[in-house]
Legacy VTK file of the C-alpha trace (Angstrom):
# vtk DataFile Version 3.0
C-alpha trace
ASCII
DATASET POLYDATA
POINTS 138 float
67.816 -62.270 -32.945
64.005 -62.851 -32.893
64.011 -63.411 -29.112
65.175 -59.792 -28.617
62.409 -58.347 -30.794
59.838 -58.098 -27.935
62.373 -56.290 -25.737
63.237 -53.837 -28.514
59.548 -53.225 -29.179
58.966 -52.550 -25.476
61.887 -50.088 -25.326
60.548 -48.274 -28.390
57.073 -47.975 -26.857
58.462 -46.693 -23.513
60.685 -44.097 -25.227
57.849 -42.897 -27.486
55.433 -42.571 -24.559
57.980 -40.506 -22.627
58.583 -38.176 -25.598
54.834 -37.733 -26.112
54.431 -36.862 -22.428
57.027 -34.077 -22.722
55.408 -32.610 -25.838
52.234 -31.792 -23.885
54.190 -29.231 -21.848
55.067 -27.148 -24.923
53.471 -23.696 -24.940
53.720 -20.162 -23.626
53.058 -19.710 -19.917
52.402 -16.379 -18.181
53.261 -16.294 -14.513
55.342 -14.978 -11.663
58.772 -15.670 -10.220
60.762 -14.242 -7.366
63.713 -12.065 -8.351
65.501 -9.613 -6.077
63.086 -10.331 -3.199
60.010 -9.358 -5.217
57.405 -11.123 -7.371
58.015 -10.285 -11.008
55.958 -11.127 -14.114
57.569 -13.825 -16.261
56.720 -15.345 -19.637
58.040 -18.900 -20.028
58.007 -20.535 -23.464
58.594 -24.280 -23.732
59.191 -25.928 -27.102
59.337 -29.575 -28.103
61.469 -30.321 -31.171
63.410 -33.382 -32.196
62.275 -35.292 -29.124
63.657 -32.612 -26.776
61.950 -30.123 -24.481
63.692 -26.765 -24.097
62.662 -23.199 -23.527
63.211 -19.555 -22.887
61.841 -16.953 -20.536
61.779 -13.232 -20.025
60.939 -11.467 -16.784
60.342 -7.823 -16.002
62.175 -6.332 -13.061
62.149 -2.857 -11.574
62.911 -0.330 -12.910
61.695 -1.236 -16.397
64.228 -3.901 -17.351
63.478 -7.047 -19.372
65.726 -9.997 -18.500
65.780 -12.895 -21.004
67.002 -16.396 -20.250
67.142 -19.948 -21.571
65.998 -23.328 -20.269
67.795 -26.558 -21.176
66.080 -29.864 -20.374
67.781 -31.836 -17.610
65.371 -34.599 -16.522
61.786 -35.738 -16.293
61.546 -36.366 -12.547
58.026 -37.819 -12.561
55.125 -38.001 -15.003
54.262 -34.294 -14.560
57.547 -32.940 -13.208
60.480 -31.639 -15.253
63.845 -30.131 -14.295
65.753 -27.643 -16.449
69.016 -25.776 -16.248
68.392 -22.011 -16.502
70.826 -19.357 -17.722
70.503 -15.553 -17.775
72.580 -12.461 -16.961
72.546 -13.406 -13.273
74.090 -16.854 -13.765
72.885 -20.442 -13.985
70.993 -22.883 -11.808
68.217 -25.439 -11.776
64.479 -24.937 -12.241
61.902 -27.584 -11.396
58.313 -27.396 -12.682
55.382 -29.577 -11.571
52.626 -29.428 -14.187
48.913 -30.035 -13.887
47.877 -33.310 -15.554
46.724 -31.443 -18.683
49.912 -29.327 -18.809
47.927 -26.065 -18.550
49.660 -24.826 -15.389
52.894 -25.337 -13.499
54.121 -24.503 -10.022
57.790 -24.752 -9.346
60.962 -23.095 -8.228
64.377 -22.023 -9.390
67.561 -22.353 -7.402
70.435 -19.957 -7.002
73.084 -21.525 -4.826
71.353 -23.134 -1.861
68.268 -20.864 -2.043
64.942 -21.812 -3.709
62.569 -19.255 -5.210
59.005 -19.757 -6.540
58.217 -19.770 -10.297
54.775 -20.484 -11.765
52.783 -20.087 -14.942
49.441 -20.657 -16.677
49.414 -21.587 -20.376
48.109 -18.856 -22.660
44.845 -19.885 -24.276
44.051 -22.463 -21.570
41.289 -20.359 -20.034
43.129 -20.264 -16.701
43.676 -16.862 -15.093
47.256 -15.681 -15.065
48.861 -15.759 -11.608
48.775 -12.604 -9.473
52.275 -11.150 -9.155
51.244 -8.313 -6.837
51.279 -10.239 -3.551
54.333 -9.586 -1.377
57.080 -12.173 -1.032
56.950 -13.799 2.404
LINES 1 139
138 0 1 2 3 4 5 6 7 8 9 10 11 12 13 14 15 16 17 18 19 20 21 22 23 24 25 26 27 28 29 30 31 32 33 34 35 36 37 38 39 40 41 42 43 44 45 46 47 48 49 50 51 52 53 54 55 56 57 58 59 60 61 62 63 64 65 66 67 68 69 70 71 72 73 74 75 76 77 78 79 80 81 82 83 84 85 86 87 88 89 90 91 92 93 94 95 96 97 98 99 100 101 102 103 104 105 106 107 108 109 110 111 112 113 114 115 116 117 118 119 120 121 122 123 124 125 126 127 128 129 130 131 132 133 134 135 136 137
């Protein structure tokens, strides 16, 4: 039994480091996403509880409609990259966010079928300007 102790200690340290890395992404992010061929404002809230990262979002589409949704953690793809499964009134799909090293900003995309659409955000209170959602979709 004692010869396995170093391996168990190493596994514990690796798991704890990974969980701590995910917790730094928790917060409320204000940004933009593409919906219906237009940039729309979106608020993305990520929470870290019980060792899990999850979230919710709400975006504003024309004419004056708030659309809420949920994010369920799927995988940590790299140190600063996380994939979620999203769900809202339009269906489900994947969303992938690449965060800045301090977790204050992300750039990413969501998928609907085989199409990919941009999604970004800046953490409230980080001092970063919120992204400009007025530019046309290319």
